[in-house]
N, C-alpha and C positions, 0 to 999 in steps of 0.2 A: 502493498499502500504506498502508495507516496501524499506524503504532505506537503502543505504546499507552505510557504515561506511564511511568516507574521511579517504582515504591514502594516506600516503607520502613514494616514496623510499627513504632512505638515503642512499646516493653515497659517494663514495671514495672523501676525502678532503673535508670531513664538508657539500657537496653540495646536495638538494634537489630535486629530481622532484618528484611534485604536480600537481594536477589538481587547475586551480584557472579562475578567470571569469574576462575578460579584453575584456575594451569596446562590454562589452552584448555579448560577444563569449567567451563558455568553449574553457580552452587553457587547454596544459601542459606546465607549469613555471618550469623553473630551477633555483632554488633557492639558496643563498649561496655562487655562484661563484666568485672568485676574479677579477676583472676586468682590473687587468692587462690579461689576460689571453681571454676575450671577443671575439679577433679578429678570434682564434685560433679556438673558439666556434663556431662563426659564421661562417669559413669557413668549418665547419665541417659542417656549412647546419641548422644551428638554426638559427631562424629570432630573430630581436631585435624592439625592441619600447620603447618609452620614455614613462612611467608610475607614475605620480606623482612626477615628476622632480628625476626619476630615470630608470637607464639603466634597462631594464628587459628584460631577454632571454628565447624561447619557441621554443618547439620542434613542427616541423609543425603536423597539424593532418591528412591532407590530401597527394595525391601523394605519396613522397617519405619518407612522415615520419616516416613509420616503420624502414625503414633503416638507418636515420638518431638515430632516437632510439638507435640502433641493436650498431651503432658506439660509441654514445654518452657513452650507458651501458660496452661498450666493452674499454674505455679508461677510465672510473670511474664505476667500480663494486659495486652492491648494497651490502650495509653494513649490511642494515636492511630494515625492513620496520615496520612502526608506523601510529597509529593511529593519524589525527591531530584534536589538538585542535582548538574553537575556538580564534580566533586571531593569529596561528600559522603560522609563513613566514619560 
């Protein structure tokens, strides 16, 4: 079985969209966001949760998730795609 290399989308303003595992579910996490802008990201449709005592934001993977991801990428365009290494956040 061939496994795909984990990739991260590097977005504008040094943010990263990457697949992660939280509460035993695969999620699309937004890392590197400015906490002062978290409310506007949540208003855009991202979900929030506290993981290891820090605020985490996730793109929904069902329902209107694709539309929310499209709005996120419109606001913060992809600057590059890179392979994730172990321990990368």
